[in-house]
N, C-alpha and C positions, 0 to 999 in steps of 0.2 A: 505493500498499501505505498499512498504517497500522501502524506500529508502536509499541509499549509496550519502553523501553529500562530495565531491572530492574538496579540497583544499590545500595551500601553505602557508606556516607562517613562518618568517624568519626575522631574522636583517636587512637582505637585501631585502627583499621582501616587506617589512612591514608587520602588521598585520589587514590590515582593512577584509582584508575578509576570516583572522581568526572572527573576531567576529561579520561578518556581517552573518555567519554561525552557533553561536550561537543562534544568533535571529532563524535564518530558523527551529534551532532543538526544537526551544521553542515552535513555530509556529504549527510544526508538531505536538510534543507533546501534546499541548493541541487540537489538530484536532483527534487527538486518534491514529496518523499514529508513526509506528518505524523508525529509522533513525537511522544509524550509520557513524561517522564522520572518513574519511581517511584523512590522514594527512603525510607531512612527517616529520623527527625528528626534533622537535625543543623544547627542553626542555622548556625552559619556557611558551609558547602554551599548550605540556601535562600536567605540572601543573594542568595549569587551567582546563583545563578537568577531571583530579584528581578530585579535588576539587571540581567540580561539578557534579561529580560519569556521564560525560557524558559518550556512550561508543565511543572506536576508534580504529582504528587501522592504523600503523605506515607501511607508503610505501615508496619503495624506487624508486622513481621515474625517475632516471635515467635507470631505468631497463627496455628496453622498447620490451624487447624479451621473456620474464619467461611468459606471461601472468598470472602474478599476479590477474589483474582482473576479470579474469575468477573465479578465486576460491575463490573470495570476494563474488561473485554476487550469486555462486552456495549454500556458504556456508552457508550466511543468505538470501537465498532467495530473490535477490533483484528484486524490479520492476520496480524503476525507477533510474536511475545514475545521478547527479544533479553533474554539472563542477562547482567548484568556485575559480578555481587557476587560473585566470587572461592569462596565456600559454599554452592550452593546444596542445599535442603534437599528430599527427596523430594516432603515434602508439596507445597508450590509448584508444580511440575516435574507433578506428576501433575495438580492442579487445571488448568494452564492445557493442558496435553494435551487435557481430558476436553473442551472446548471445542472442540475438530477446530481450531488452529491450527497453524501454524509454531511449534516451539518451537528456537531455536538460541541457543548457550550460545558465550562467550570465555574462554578461559584456567581453566575451572569446574572445582574438585577437590571438587564436593560432590556427596555422591548423588545431585542432582537432574540430576546432567549427564547419567548415563545414557539419560534418557528424554530426551536432546535429539536435533532431526534432524538438524541443521549442527551439528559443535562444530571454532570457529574455534582453534588451539593455537601461538602464536607463541611463551611465555611460558610455557608448559606443558610438561614433561617427563614423570611420570611419571601411571600409570592414567588415563590417557588413554578415556573413557566416550564414548559417542554414536550415532549409528547412522549417521552419516560423519561419518568427524571431519578434519580437512585441517589441517596441520603446516608448518610452518615460516615463516622470516621476509618472503616476500611476503604475511603476513595482520597484520603488526605492524601498527596504528593508528596515527600518529603525526601532530601536528600540521603543517595545510598552509601554514603562516606560515612553515614552514623554509624553503620555496622561496626567499624574499629574503631570507635570510640565513644562508646556506651563503658559507661561507669556507675558505682554506684556512689552517693557522696553520703558522708556520714559528721560533720562538721563543718560549718561555716566559716571561712579563712579567707576567701576572694572572691569580691563579686566585680561584672561586669558589666557595662552598659550596652545596651544595643538599639537604639530606635530605627533601626531599617536604612534603607542604601540612601534614604534621604532626609530622614528625619526632619519634614516640613515644618514640625514649629518650633526646634531648637528643644525638644522637651526634655535632652539629655542631659544640659545645664540646668534647668530646676530641679534634675533629680539627682544631679553632685550638689546642690545646692541644699538639697534636704536630706542625706546623706552625712555632709561636712556635721551639719548642725549636730549630730546622732552621733560624731566619731567615730565616722564608717568612712574610709577610705575606696576607691572604683576605678577599676581600669576603662578605657572607652573604644565600642571600635564603631568609627566611621563608615558610610559608604560614599560610592564614589559624586552620588549628586548632595552629599552635606554642604551645607551655605555658611555653616554658624560657626567659621573655626575661629574668629578672633573673640568673640564671644565666651567660645569652648574655652579656652586657653588663658582668659583672665578669672572663670573660674575653678580651673580645676590643679589639682598639688604637681607640685614637680616632682613628687616621686611617683608618682602614676603614667602609667600607659598608654597612649594612644592610636591605638592601631590604625591607619588608614588604608580602605579596601582590604583587609586582607582576604591573602592569598585561599585559607578555607578558613571558615568562620565556624564550622563544623568541628577542626582540627583546633579551633583556638578555645569553645568549651571546655573541649576536655581539660585545661588548665585550672577551672575555677567552680564555685561549689552554688553562684547563686547570679541569676541571670534578672537585668532587668527591663524587660521586652515592649515591644507593641502589643495588641491584638491578633497579631496575625501568623502567618506560617512560622516565623522566627522562632514564637513559642513554641510552638508544635516540636519541631525541628531540637531544640533546645532538652522538653521533658522527653524526647525521641531517646536521648544522648542521656539520661536519665539527670541534669539539669535543672533543680528547681529552679523556679521563676515569679516575680513577682512582675506585675502586665499593666500598662496605663497604654488606654486607647487613644490612637492618634486622630482615628478618624470615627466618627460615631457609627458607621457600619461595624466597626470593632468592639463594641462594645456586648454586642450578645456571643459575638467568637470568643470573647474573653471570658464572659460570664459561663460559655460552654464547656471551654478550656478549665477550670476552676474545679466542675464538679466532678474531675478526675483523681485530684487530691496532690497535684504534684505543683499548682499553679496558683497566685492568691489574683484577687482583679483590684487594683487601684484606684478605678474610674477614670471617667473621661479628663484629657489631658489639662483641660480649661478648670476642674477641679476635683487633684490629686487629693483621697485619702493619705494623711502622710503618716496617719498613725502604722501602718502595715509596712513605716519605715523603721518600727522600735524591734529590729531583728534578731533582739538577745529571743521574743519569743516563737521565734520560729524551728518547726520540727525539721531540718531540714532532712534527717536522714527518712524519716517517715512521706517528707515531700517525693525524694527521688526514689524508693521505691514504689511509692505508688505512679510516678510519673514512666517508669518502666515496664512495668504492667501495662498499661495501656494503648501504649502505641509503637505501634507497628509500620512496617516500611513497602508493604505489599499494594496499596496506594493505585499506583501507576499501572502496577500490571494487573490487578482484577481493571480496570480504565479500558487500559489496551485488549482485554478477554473480551469483554462488553463490546467495544467497535468490533474484533473479528467477529463473534458469532452472530451481532446485528447486519453487515454487512455481508456476512455467507446468507442469512437465510434472505437477505433484501434481495441475492443474484436471481 
């Protein structure tokens, strides 16, 4: 099968969907499938794709009448169009379906989701749309590198703050302030679209590490006992590696996801970034070992395999 993976990445949107797409590409390559990434113009993301030699096409998502989707499908003989851009418009989805190929979506809350033949919703909980909908954490797409870096934590010594590839609202700086008041130090991981460097270096202690676009966030997790993250994929991946988390929602749609993750026992939700519950940062109260054990038992790494199996079955049935 030939896949088109359609995503959006920017400082404002964040880079969670972008990094998830890299996991999808890696899985498909190992499965012997061809894929091409469709992405908006975002220099930080394109640089990563160039460095990794991942094929891509830059699309203008504001063009809803040109039907550039048809040209891509014909030129690359696309058989499966996979949406992972969060808010797909109706026109894009219609253009794809007009070419009679399979349209699959991942956690898409846009109007276009209603046209999806398959919709995998592991991080979306409201207004689920599509012909066939699959829900639950068994469809979480997580980095397979986690297999090499899982471990149980037993006490709190080292803290990492990682608020995503862009940290749109500079929540990292606020978390540093909250921890400093309580006598805790923390290292920080920032991504390629981070734009708050001046404020960060004013707040962070000189004995703390700042990791800029770490080659492997998963490998970095191994060194730490607690992570402060957003309410998205990063927390799932940290928990899957046995790393307890405190989550802060950068966007309103992350609130439901963060509350969902909290139910499994490996993470605590400290609220939306505009109203952080600072009481959760009284870290002496955390049951680190219990949180780590709970996280290790709940999150597994076969989500993309499950999605791929369903896509193959659907296509075989449809022929």
